[in-house]
C-alpha positions, 0 to 999 in steps of 0.5 A: 882341374889341377896342373899336372906337374910331370909335364914341363911348359912345352908339354914334354914329360919329365920325372918328378920327385915323389920322395915327399909324397904320402904313401897310398894304396893303388891298384893297376889292371892290365888286359890283353887279347890273343888271336888264334885259330879255333884249332890252336885254342882247343889244343891249349884248352885241352892241354894237348900241346907238345911243349907242355902246359901253355897256360901254366908257362904263361902264368909263370911269365906274367908273375916274373914280369910283375916281380921285375916291373920296376926295372922295366917301367920307370914310373912304377914304385920300386917297393910295389910288392904284390901281383896276382895272375889268373 
């Protein structure tokens, strides 16, 4: 296994210059888990929440998060331009 160059001699992480690195295609997958009561789940599933479309708002929030990822996560390339949400 090759030595990882983003760790120094003491094992501390540090930024590395990737300016000369060849472009490559990468895929990232994220997942999560939400715990709720069965009654809350049914309210969301049925679309009966008083504040509107809970899943639609969550989808918009996920897309907006994907669009601004480089500003929040320093190791994500700033030219990463695609996200998809279910």
